[in-house]
C-alpha positions in Angstrom: -0.1 -0.2 -0.5 1.5 3.5 -1.3 -0.3 7.0 0.4 -2.6 7.2 -2.5 -4.0 3.6 -1.5 -3.9 5.2 2.1 -5.6 8.1 1.3 -8.5 5.8 -0.8 -9.4 2.9 2.2 -9.5 5.4 4.5 -12.1 7.6 2.4 -13.9 4.5 1.8 -13.6 3.5 5.6 -15.5 7.1 6.0 -12.4 8.0 8.8 -12.7 11.9 8.9 -10.0 13.9 6.8 -8.6 15.8 9.9 -8.7 12.9 11.8 -5.4 12.4 9.6 -2.0 13.9 7.7 -0.6 11.8 4.9 2.2 13.8 3.9 2.2 15.2 -0.4 -1.1 13.3 -0.2 -4.1 14.3 2.4 -2.6 17.4 4.1 -5.6 19.7 5.3 -5.8 23.5 6.0 -6.0 24.5 8.1 -4.3 22.2 10.2 -6.1 20.2 12.9 -5.6 21.0 16.4 -4.4 17.2 16.7 -4.4 14.5 14.3 -1.8 10.8 13.0 0.1 11.1 10.6 2.3 9.9 8.4 5.8 10.8 6.6 8.8 10.6 5.1 11.9 11.1 7.4 15.2 12.9 7.1 16.7 9.6 6.7 14.1 8.5 4.6 12.9 5.7 6.5 8.9 7.1 7.6 7.4 7.8 10.3 4.0 7.2 12.1 2.8 9.0 15.0 0.4 12.3 16.3 0.2 15.8 16.1 -0.9 16.9 19.5 -0.3 20.8 21.4 1.6 22.6 18.6 4.2 18.8 18.9 4.5 15.7 16.3 5.0 12.8 18.0 6.6 10.1 16.4 5.3 6.9 17.5 6.6 4.3 15.0 9.7 4.3 12.3 9.4 1.9 9.4 11.9 0.8 6.9 9.7 1.7 3.5 6.1 3.2 2.6 4.0 0.6 2.6 5.0 -0.1 6.6 3.5 3.0 7.5 1.0 3.1 5.6 -0.6 -0.5 6.7 0.6 1.0 9.9 -1.3 4.2 10.2 -4.3 2.3 8.6 -4.4 -0.7 11.8 -4.8 2.7 14.2 -7.2 4.7 12.2 -9.8 1.4 11.3 
């Protein structure tokens, strides 16, 4: 699963768009106060986590996009 497939799965599951942020695919504006995210890290790996009170908290680091997307999907569905 890539980021576009993840977004499609979340839309199909009717998860509100303000609950998540997917780098380069779904970046709600204005930025919600709290949400779960998937993004590429500076070292090329992938991260999933939560944005709360203005701070990004990484929950897990993944070797590839597919693993990160699967993790975020499991957190939201």
